[in-house]
C-alpha positions as a printed Julia matrix, in Angstrom:
144×3 Matrix{Float64}:
 25.01  -100.67  -137.4
 25.51  -102.17  -140.98
 23.42  -104.1   -143.34
 22.6   -107.68  -142.66
 23.95  -109.26  -145.97
 21.59  -112.29  -145.27
 18.15  -110.72  -145.1
 19.36  -108.28  -148.18
 19.99  -111.5   -150.23
 16.57  -113.16  -149.3
 15.26  -109.34  -150.08
 16.86  -109.52  -153.67
 15.97  -113.38  -154.08
 11.9   -112.53  -153.41
 12.0   -109.06  -155.65
 13.87  -111.31  -158.25
 11.13  -113.9   -157.74
  8.38  -111.21  -158.1
 10.11  -109.67  -161.32
 10.72  -106.7   -159.37
 13.99  -106.03  -161.25
 14.33  -102.24  -160.01
 14.42  -103.45  -156.04
 16.68  -106.2   -156.66
 19.16  -103.88  -158.75
 18.94  -101.71  -155.65
 19.14  -104.03  -153.24
 22.64  -105.95  -154.74
 23.93  -102.57  -155.3
 23.99  -101.58  -151.61
 25.45  -104.61  -151.09
 28.13  -104.01  -153.48
 28.49  -100.77  -151.67
 28.41  -101.71  -148.07
 30.36  -104.69  -148.34
 32.99  -103.09  -151.75
 35.79  -105.81  -150.4
 33.23  -108.81  -151.18
 33.74  -109.57  -155.55
 30.49  -111.63  -154.96
 27.91  -108.91  -154.59
 30.0   -107.12  -157.48
 29.4   -110.3   -160.15
 25.95  -110.63  -158.87
 25.13  -106.82  -160.01
 26.96  -107.34  -162.95
 24.45  -110.94  -163.39
 21.66  -108.54  -162.74
 22.93  -105.75  -165.55
 22.92  -108.92  -167.69
 19.6   -110.15  -167.03
 18.32  -106.53  -167.81
 20.12  -106.0   -171.08
 23.23  -103.66  -169.89
 26.01  -106.1   -171.14
 28.53  -103.84  -171.16
 28.26  -102.74  -167.07
 28.35  -106.19  -166.78
 31.33  -107.01  -168.82
 33.4   -103.47  -166.96
 31.79  -105.49  -163.8
 33.46  -108.83  -164.64
 37.23  -107.67  -165.82
 37.44  -105.56  -163.1
 36.53  -108.38  -160.31
 39.26  -110.41  -162.52
 41.95  -107.57  -162.36
 41.79  -107.8   -158.32
 40.81  -111.49  -158.24
 41.86  -113.35  -161.16
 40.83  -116.83  -159.5
 37.23  -115.83  -159.09
 35.26  -118.44  -160.53
 32.03  -116.46  -160.16
 33.49  -113.66  -162.31
 35.21  -116.23  -164.88
 32.02  -117.55  -164.86
 29.9   -114.82  -165.39
 32.29  -113.66  -168.32
 31.8   -116.81  -170.32
 28.57  -116.27  -170.0
 28.97  -112.63  -171.24
 31.13  -113.98  -173.89
 28.47  -116.39  -175.4
 25.69  -113.83  -175.02
 27.2   -111.61  -177.1
 28.2   -114.28  -179.74
 32.08  -113.8   -179.11
 32.59  -117.92  -179.65
 36.35  -118.31  -180.03
 36.57  -115.81  -176.18
 33.74  -117.9   -174.43
 35.69  -121.49  -175.49
 38.6   -119.67  -174.14
 37.03  -118.56  -170.95
 35.36  -121.6   -170.34
 38.74  -123.37  -170.91
 40.65  -120.81  -168.2
 37.81  -121.77  -165.66
 38.46  -125.82  -166.2
 41.73  -124.82  -165.89
 41.58  -123.59  -162.93
 39.5   -126.06  -161.41
 42.06  -128.79  -162.16
 44.53  -127.41  -160.77
 43.09  -127.07  -157.5
 43.4   -122.94  -157.4
 40.04  -121.64  -158.53
 37.12  -121.8   -156.58
 35.36  -123.99  -158.91
 32.65  -126.11  -157.7
 31.9   -129.78  -159.46
 28.69  -128.56  -161.18
 30.52  -126.14  -162.76
 32.88  -128.75  -164.44
 29.62  -130.58  -165.31
 28.16  -127.57  -166.92
 31.15  -127.28  -168.5
 31.56  -130.18  -170.16
 28.09  -130.76  -171.31
 28.56  -126.78  -172.92
 31.7   -128.29  -174.41
 29.56  -131.17  -176.25
 27.09  -129.03  -177.2
 24.16  -129.9   -174.87
 23.72  -126.36  -173.48
 21.06  -125.36  -170.92
 20.68  -129.02  -169.65
 22.79  -128.21  -166.92
 22.28  -125.42  -164.64
 24.43  -123.95  -161.5
 23.54  -121.67  -158.8
 26.02  -120.03  -156.64
 24.73  -119.89  -153.22
 25.33  -116.52  -151.57
 25.92  -116.85  -147.93
 27.4   -114.05  -145.88
 31.17  -114.0   -146.07
 33.14  -112.85  -143.02
 36.75  -114.17  -144.26
 39.76  -111.51  -145.24
 38.4   -108.63  -147.49
 35.39  -108.32  -146.19
 34.09  -105.59  -144.44
């Protein structure tokens, strides 16, 4: 029997709340291994790398996901955050523009909340809006 995705995500969240980064990392890494075709877990793993100062590893994950799934809004947003944190302002702006264009075209999976974050950031109001992706078990195409 495979891993219970919902239970694993709850454990991951609890570990983060308890500031147990090592256990959180291992939990999300095990989900990536168990569900290699579910890109959400890969992006979250990249986000954990970013939060722990492993920026190159995070970048590589985001780029890999975008090669495999070019319209993955989570990866696009995380890559934009990577560019911002590494001081690559021009790439940051380009990535946000790409993300916003995906949302406007209707092809991306961006939420209205993400669009609000983009508009606030473009207006210079960073930090006033945040979005969190709800990671619920996914059993659609590509999931194992």
